[in-house]
C-alpha positions in Angstrom: 59.2 -21.7 111.4 59.5 -18.2 112.8 58.1 -15.1 111.3 61.6 -14.2 110.1 61.6 -17.3 107.9 58.0 -17.2 106.9 57.5 -13.7 105.7 58.8 -12.5 102.3 61.2 -9.7 103.1 60.2 -7.8 100.0 56.7 -7.3 101.5 57.8 -5.7 104.8 60.5 -3.2 103.9 64.2 -2.9 103.6 66.0 -6.2 102.9 68.6 -5.6 105.6 66.0 -6.1 108.3 65.4 -9.8 107.6 68.0 -11.3 105.2 70.3 -13.7 107.0 73.8 -12.8 108.1 76.4 -15.5 108.2 77.9 -14.1 111.4 74.7 -14.5 113.4 72.7 -17.5 114.4 69.2 -18.2 113.1 66.4 -17.1 115.4 65.1 -19.9 117.5 61.7 -18.5 118.3 58.5 -20.7 118.3 55.8 -20.4 115.7 53.3 -17.5 116.3 50.1 -18.6 118.1 47.6 -17.4 115.5 47.5 -15.7 112.1 46.1 -12.7 113.8 49.3 -12.4 115.8 51.4 -12.5 112.7 49.2 -9.9 111.0 49.6 -7.6 113.9 53.4 -7.9 113.9 53.7 -7.4 110.2 51.4 -4.4 110.4 53.8 -2.8 113.0 56.8 -3.7 111.0 55.6 -2.4 107.7 54.1 0.9 109.0 57.1 1.9 111.0 59.5 1.0 108.2 57.5 3.1 105.8 57.4 6.0 108.3 61.2 5.8 108.8 62.0 5.0 105.1 64.4 7.8 104.8 66.0 7.3 108.2 69.3 5.4 108.6 70.9 3.4 111.4 67.8 1.7 112.6 66.9 -1.9 113.2 63.2 -2.9 113.3 62.3 -6.6 113.6 59.9 -9.0 115.3 59.8 -12.6 116.6 63.5 -13.2 116.4 65.8 -14.2 119.2 67.7 -11.7 121.2 70.8 -13.5 122.6 71.6 -11.4 125.7 73.9 -13.5 127.8 76.9 -15.4 126.4 77.8 -18.5 128.2 80.4 -21.2 127.8 79.5 -24.4 126.1 77.2 -25.3 123.2 75.1 -22.8 121.4 71.9 -23.6 123.1 73.3 -22.6 126.5 73.2 -18.9 125.5 70.3 -17.2 127.1 67.8 -15.6 124.7 64.3 -14.0 124.5 62.3 -13.2 121.4 60.2 -10.1 121.6 57.3 -10.0 119.2 58.4 -6.5 118.0 61.4 -4.4 118.9 63.3 -1.3 117.7 67.0 -0.5 118.2 68.1 3.0 117.2 71.6 4.2 116.1 73.0 0.8 115.0 74.8 -0.2 111.8 72.6 -1.3 109.0 73.3 -4.9 108.1 71.5 -8.2 107.6 70.7 -10.0 110.8 68.9 -13.3 111.5 69.0 -12.8 115.3 70.2 -10.2 117.7 73.4 -11.1 119.6 73.9 -8.3 122.2 77.7 -8.9 122.6 78.1 -8.5 118.8 76.1 -5.3 118.8 78.2 -3.2 121.2 76.0 -4.4 124.1 73.0 -2.7 122.7 69.5 -3.8 123.8 66.2 -2.7 122.2 65.0 0.9 122.8 61.4 -0.2 122.5 59.6 -3.6 122.8 56.0 -4.6 122.0 54.6 -8.0 123.0 51.4 -9.3 121.4 49.6 -11.1 124.2 47.8 -14.4 124.0 46.0 -16.4 126.7 48.9 -18.8 127.0 51.7 -16.2 127.1 50.0 -13.2 128.8 51.3 -14.0 132.3 54.9 -14.5 131.0 54.7 -11.3 129.0 53.3 -9.3 132.0 55.5 -10.7 134.7 58.6 -12.5 133.5 59.4 -10.6 130.4 58.5 -7.3 131.9 61.0 -7.9 134.7 63.6 -9.0 132.2 63.1 -6.0 130.0 63.2 -3.7 133.0 66.1 -5.2 135.0 68.4 -6.8 132.3 67.5 -5.2 129.0 66.8 -1.9 130.6 64.6 -1.1 127.6 63.3 2.4 127.9 59.7 1.5 126.7 57.6 -1.6 126.9 54.1 -2.1 125.5 51.7 -5.0 125.2 48.6 -5.6 123.2 46.1 -8.5 123.1 44.6 -8.7 119.6 41.5 -10.6 120.8 40.6 -8.8 124.0 42.2 -5.5 123.0 44.0 -5.1 126.3 46.6 -2.4 125.8 49.2 -1.0 128.2 52.6 0.8 128.0 55.4 1.5 130.4 58.5 3.8 130.5 61.6 3.1 132.5 62.0 5.8 135.1 64.6 5.4 137.8 65.2 1.8 136.9 61.5 0.9 137.2 58.7 0.7 134.7 56.0 3.3 135.3 52.7 2.9 133.5 52.0 5.4 130.8 48.8 7.5 130.9 46.6 7.6 127.8 45.3 10.7 126.1 41.6 11.4 125.5 41.7 9.0 122.5 43.1 6.1 124.5 46.5 6.5 122.8 49.9 6.2 124.6 52.9 8.4 123.7 56.2 6.8 122.8 59.2 9.1 123.5 61.5 6.6 121.7 59.5 6.7 118.4 58.0 10.2 118.8 54.7 8.6 117.9 51.5 7.6 119.6 50.4 4.0 119.8 46.7 3.3 119.8 44.0 0.9 118.7 42.3 1.4 115.4 39.9 -1.1 113.8 40.9 -3.6 116.4 44.6 -3.3 115.5 47.5 -1.6 117.3 48.7 1.2 115.1 51.2 4.1 115.2 49.9 7.7 115.0 51.7 10.9 114.3 51.8 13.8 116.9 49.2 15.5 114.7 46.9 12.4 115.1 47.3 10.9 111.6 47.6 7.2 111.3 51.0 5.9 110.1 50.1 3.9 107.0 51.5 0.7 105.5 52.7 1.2 101.9 49.4 -0.1 100.4 47.5 2.4 102.5 49.9 5.2 101.7 49.4 4.5 97.9 45.6 4.5 98.4 45.8 7.8 100.4 47.9 9.3 97.6 45.4 8.2 95.0 42.6 9.6 97.0 44.5 12.9 97.5 45.0 13.0 93.7 41.4 12.4 93.0 40.4 15.0 95.6 42.7 17.5 94.0 41.3 16.8 90.6 37.7 17.1 91.9 38.6 20.4 93.6 40.2 21.7 90.4 37.1 20.7 88.4 34.8 22.4 91.0 36.9 25.6 90.9 36.7 25.6 87.1 33.0 25.2 87.2 32.7 28.0 89.7 34.8 30.3 87.4 32.7 29.4 84.4 29.5 30.1 86.3 30.8 33.5 87.4 31.9 34.3 83.8 28.5 33.1 82.5 26.7 35.1 85.1 28.8 38.2 84.3 28.1 37.7 80.5 24.4 37.3 81.2 24.4 40.5 83.3 26.2 42.3 80.5 23.7 41.0 78.0 20.8 42.0 80.2 22.3 45.5 80.7 22.8 45.9 77.0 19.2 44.8 76.4 17.9 47.3 79.0 20.0 50.0 77.3 18.5 49.2 73.9 15.0 49.3 75.5 15.7 52.7 77.0 17.0 54.1 73.8 14.0 52.7 71.9 11.7 54.3 74.5 13.5 57.6 74.2 13.3 57.5 70.5 9.5 57.2 70.7 9.3 60.1 73.1 11.4 62.3 70.7 9.2 61.3 67.8 6.1 62.2 69.8 7.2 65.3 71.7 10.3 66.4 69.8 13.8 67.0 71.1 13.1 68.1 74.6 16.6 69.6 75.1 16.2 71.8 72.0 12.8 73.0 73.2 14.4 74.0 76.5 17.1 75.9 74.6 14.5 77.8 72.6 12.6 78.9 75.7 
């Protein structure tokens, strides 16, 4: 089965991304090569869906067929390719089990990512790259190898893919997503312009809990600091009062021994 049939839609985001649509054919993509490939695709799906959870008119999917050339005859004659991960912006939100270009106002993906393997790398780097450049005219194309960590990205400029330059962290900027793509813990991840990793929902929940605990710890520390200052002030007041008592006691002894010095001065 393909990823679209294997993965529970409730675990990867909005149901309209993966639930079947009777007007579209089932995806006809082969099974993913390794579990690591599936993990990588799901990671990309879930994190970007979480990041754009309040954004509408967006289709994010992976390992489903894009039928891009309608031909006469039986269904199988239609030409199709199945990117491992792709994004189409500004499209109606509805259930799809494949992407049929002629049913989508001739829209092709705005961004495609292929997860390389030893058996598919040449196809992804040559045949698919040429197809995405010349036929799909997809603005951005990236590939990533989960075993060797080979990573590259291209942007369509003047009808040709130009390789993107990485920043000092090895990340590549996506104009289409307004996010960086980079490797973190041997996985391809999205990063915000500020450099924060775009989380999956579970990571976001953990981050929120950590922020809550940090806020509580900070509040407790501030309370302790206030108490310390108050205690220190109270101790200083007590010491000052004790010193005043000592001075008054000492003065009383002087008066008892020498009399009231001020009255003596007045008599003189």
